[in-house]
C-alpha distance (Angstrom), angle and dihedral (degrees) to the residues before:
residue distance angle dihedral
M1 . . .
Y2 3.78 . .
I3 3.81 119.8 .
I4 3.80 117.6 -156.6
E5 3.82 110.1 -177.3
R6 3.83 104.4 -66.5
N7 3.83 95.3 -9.6
W8 3.78 133.9 75.7
I9 3.77 137.5 -168.5
A10 3.79 124.7 -162.7
T11 3.80 134.3 177.4
D12 3.77 135.1 -168.1
V13 3.78 137.0 178.2
A14 3.80 121.9 -167.6
F15 3.80 121.4 -161.3
R16 3.78 113.2 -172.8
Y17 3.79 144.3 148.9
N18 3.81 124.4 -130.7
N19 3.79 108.7 -149.1
I20 3.82 94.0 -166.0
N21 3.83 94.6 53.7
K22 3.82 93.5 32.0
G23 3.80 89.3 -133.9
Y24 3.77 146.9 100.8
P25 3.85 114.6 -104.4
N26 3.82 95.5 -176.1
N27 3.78 124.1 169.5
A28 3.80 142.5 -178.1
F29 3.78 134.1 -164.0
V30 3.77 143.3 -177.3
E31 3.79 118.3 -152.8
F32 3.79 125.5 -159.8
G33 3.79 119.5 -169.6
R34 3.77 142.5 171.5
K35 3.78 132.4 -159.6
I36 3.81 106.2 -127.3
T37 3.80 100.5 -179.2
Q38 3.79 133.4 -6.3
N39 3.82 90.8 -80.0
D40 3.83 104.7 23.3
M41 3.78 129.7 77.0
A42 3.81 132.7 175.3
Y43 3.81 127.1 -157.6
I44 3.79 144.4 -179.2
H45 3.79 118.8 -149.2
P46 3.84 118.2 -170.8
S47 3.81 115.1 -176.7
V48 3.78 140.5 -178.9
D49 3.81 132.0 -158.1
F50 3.79 123.8 -145.2
G51 3.80 137.8 174.5
S52 3.78 131.7 51.2
H53 3.84 121.2 -42.6
K54 3.80 94.7 23.4
T55 3.79 118.9 -162.9
Y56 3.82 88.7 -149.4
N57 3.82 137.8 -12.4
H58 3.80 100.9 -129.5
G59 3.76 139.2 -28.6
I60 3.76 146.7 178.9
E61 3.78 129.5 -142.5
V62 3.79 126.2 -167.5
G63 3.76 120.5 -172.2
M64 3.76 150.9 151.8
L65 3.79 128.3 -130.6
I66 3.79 117.8 -150.7
L67 3.80 114.2 -168.1
F68 3.79 110.5 -154.2
C69 3.77 117.4 174.7
F70 3.81 125.7 -156.9
F71 3.82 87.9 -125.5
Y72 3.82 90.6 63.4
Q73 3.81 90.7 46.3
K74 3.79 90.5 54.0
K75 3.83 93.1 48.8
L76 3.81 90.8 49.1
L77 3.81 91.8 48.9
L78 3.81 91.8 50.1
K79 3.81 90.3 50.8
L80 3.81 91.1 52.5
L81 3.80 92.8 50.8
């Protein structure tokens, strides 16, 4: 993973063998992300599968991470009371 200011880029390649299918369901991905606020991050995650007995051919995932700590929950609850 490489972090460049508010952005990050990560890669991964998985080589494996499935003994049940007697094949290689390998995959690789590149992930691009950006920190939106102090606690929120968004990412895009395209991936590709290669080898015999693939689980999928290719895919894309888009998501958002929301970091919410118990400390902030407690402060919010105390404010409401």
